[in-house]
C-alpha positions, 0 to 999 in steps of 0.5 A: 500500500502507498499513500499519495498526498499531492497538489496537482494543477487542474486540467481544463474543462473540469465542470459544467456551464454553471459550476466548475473547478476554478481554473488555475487552482490545484486539486488537493489529493489524498489517495491510497493505492492498494495492491489487491488480487484483481489489480490496484485499488485507488481510494481517498479524497479530492479537495477542490475550489469551485466557482459557479453562478447561483441558479437563484440570484445569478451572482458568482460565488466560490466554494470548496468541495471535497469528493471521495474517490474509489476505483479499481484498476485491473491488471488483466482483463476479467472473465467475459461474464464479469464484463457483461454484468458491469456496464461501466467502463473498466480501468486498466493498469497499462505499462505499470501505470494508471491514468487518474485524470478520467477517474478524478474528472468523473468523481468531481464533475458528478459531485457538483450540484445540478443547481448551484446556490451561493448560500442555502437561504438565497432568495433569488430574484423577483419574478416580476421585476428581477430585483435581488430579493436579499437587497429589499426584504419585504419586496412584493408586487400586487398582482390583480386577477386578470379576470377582474382587470376589465372592471378596474376602470369602473371606480375611476381610480388608477389602482 
């Protein structure tokens, strides 16, 4: 077994359009490589800095994300019946080395939130005028039922 604690630069395109690993930062890896009967088991965690756009208020925010990683790299091809049962792509030890980038990419990108928010209590934008609701507490619009709109002018008042 070997322990691997390292900081490596982030490869490009590590994320989704709304949230991604901050370009120019490092992946903080804490991985353990274990020799098992079938191959090499890689397990541990990855700490990354992410930059995203809040899906509620559209503000840019930064956060940290820790992701657990576990993947088995096979020494040789397993039996055909095993491959038929496993629909996921298998990873292999090739020329005494393994490629961690696809594993790290899969782990980090799938852990990113589908609808990122800058904070859990973000109120977002007003659906009528687009103002930030956090800037104006109690902001509201009086919405008239459109079925009564024709009767609005009968009293002679504007509203």
